[in-house]
C-alpha positions in Angstrom: -8.6 14.5 -61.4 -11.8 12.7 -60.4 -9.8 9.8 -58.9 -7.8 12.4 -56.8 -11.1 14.0 -55.6 -12.4 10.6 -54.5 -9.2 9.9 -52.7 -9.3 13.2 -50.8 -13.0 12.7 -49.9 -12.2 9.2 -48.6 -9.2 10.4 -46.7 -11.2 13.3 -45.0 -14.0 10.8 -44.2 -11.6 8.4 -42.6 -9.9 11.1 -40.6 -13.2 12.6 -39.3 -14.5 9.2 -38.4 -11.4 8.3 -36.5 -11.5 11.6 -34.7 -15.2 11.3 -33.8 -14.5 7.8 -32.3 -11.8 9.0 -29.9 -13.2 9.1 -26.4 -13.0 12.4 -24.6 -11.4 12.1 -21.3 -12.4 14.5 -18.6 -10.1 15.0 -15.6 -11.3 13.1 -12.6 -12.8 15.0 -9.7 -10.6 15.3 -6.6 -13.0 12.9 -4.8 -12.7 10.3 -7.5 -8.9 10.6 -7.7 -8.7 10.3 -3.9 -10.9 7.2 -4.0 -8.5 5.6 -6.5 -5.4 6.4 -4.4 -7.1 5.1 -1.3 -7.9 1.8 -3.0 -4.3 1.6 -4.2 -3.2 2.1 -0.5 -5.6 -0.7 0.7 -4.4 -3.0 -2.1 -0.7 -2.2 -1.2 -1.4 -2.9 2.5 -3.2 -6.2 1.7 -0.4 -7.3 -0.7 2.1 -6.4 2.0 0.4 -8.9 4.3 0.2 -11.6 1.6 3.8 -11.2 0.6 4.9 -11.3 4.3 2.9 -14.5 4.9 4.3 -16.1 1.8 7.9 -14.9 1.9 8.4 -13.9 5.5 11.3 -11.4 6.0 11.9 -10.9 2.3 8.2 -10.2 1.7 8.1 -7.8 4.6 11.3 -5.9 3.6 10.2 -5.5 -0.1 7.5 -3.0 1.0 9.8 -0.7 3.0 11.3 2.5 1.4 15.1 2.8 1.7 14.7 5.5 4.4 11.8 3.9 6.3 11.5 3.9 10.1 9.7 2.0 12.8 9.0 3.0 16.3 8.9 -0.1 18.6 8.9 -0.1 22.4 10.3 3.4 22.6 13.0 3.0 20.1 13.4 4.1 16.5 14.9 1.9 13.8 15.7 3.7 10.5 16.9 2.4 7.1 16.5 -0.9 5.4 19.7 -2.5 6.7 18.8 -1.6 10.3 15.2 -2.7 9.8 16.4 -6.1 8.3 18.7 -6.6 11.3 15.9 -5.7 13.7 13.3 -8.1 12.2 15.6 -11.0 11.2 15.4 -12.8 14.5 11.6 -12.5 14.6 11.1 -13.9 11.1 13.7 -16.7 11.6 11.5 -18.1 14.3 9.1 -20.4 12.5 6.5 -20.0 15.3 6.3 -16.2 14.6 3.2 -15.2 12.6 2.0 -11.7 11.9 -1.2 -10.9 10.1 -3.1 -7.6 9.7 -6.1 -6.1 7.9 -6.5 -2.4 7.0 -9.7 -0.8 8.1 -9.0 2.7 6.8 -6.8 4.3 4.0 -6.3 7.9 3.1 -4.1 9.7 0.6 -2.8 13.2 0.4 -4.4 15.6 -2.1 -1.5 15.1 -4.5 -1.4 11.3 -4.1 2.3 11.1 -3.0 1.7 10.2 0.7 -0.9 8.2 2.5 -1.6 6.1 5.5 -3.5 3.0 6.5 -4.5 1.7 9.8 -6.2 -1.4 11.1 -5.9 -4.4 13.4 -3.0 -6.8 13.7 -2.6 -10.3 15.2 0.7 -11.8 16.2 1.5 -15.3 17.4 4.9 -16.3 18.6 4.8 -19.9 19.9 2.1 -19.9 22.5 2.1 -16.1 23.0 -0.7 -14.4 21.2 -1.2 -10.7 20.9 -3.2 -8.2 18.9 -3.6 -4.5 18.6 -3.8 -1.6 16.1 -1.3 -0.4 13.6 -0.7 2.7 11.5 1.5 2.6 8.4 2.6 5.7 6.5 3.2 5.3 2.8 5.0 7.3 0.1 4.6 6.7 -3.6 8.1 5.8 -5.0 8.5 5.0 -8.7 4.7 4.5 -9.0 4.5 2.0 -6.1 3.4 2.6 -2.5 6.3 2.1 0.0 6.2 2.0 3.8 8.0 5.0 5.3 6.8 4.6 8.9 5.2 1.7 10.7 3.8 1.8 14.2 2.0 -0.8 16.3 0.1 -0.4 19.5 -0.7 -3.6 21.5 -4.1 -3.9 23.0 -4.0 -3.9 26.8 -4.8 -7.2 28.4 -8.3 -7.3 29.6 -8.5 -7.3 33.4 -10.4 -10.2 34.9 -13.4 -9.0 36.9 -13.0 -9.5 40.6 -15.8 -11.3 42.4 
């Protein structure tokens, strides 16, 4: 009987010690959660750029949702197959280089949608351009995917007249 009592005491001590050591998790504040999602968006946008630089068209396409769209020069292109066909000639040109850097990221209150914007630079042979972009993102299967991509080229600076 004494051995059984010692066993029960040891078991209750082990159980209470294990329970006491479990960390208590408090729900994150909405501001803290928004900050996490915004950092995820920035990271996704930066990775999008790295993968595009490394893998060109394949890196670019991997970040688009199946139903993604772009608006370019007054036209809309929607769906991965159409996007691939649209971008293929650009990325086949070895002189084409596109880089960008996000300057802002923001996520919806529920963390399912977000956007980034920033500056882009493009080089195609001797032609060089730059401007601003906006990318809308949707969380799909735990990953941020592009659902809409827009670019706005900077206007050429006019030369001062003397």
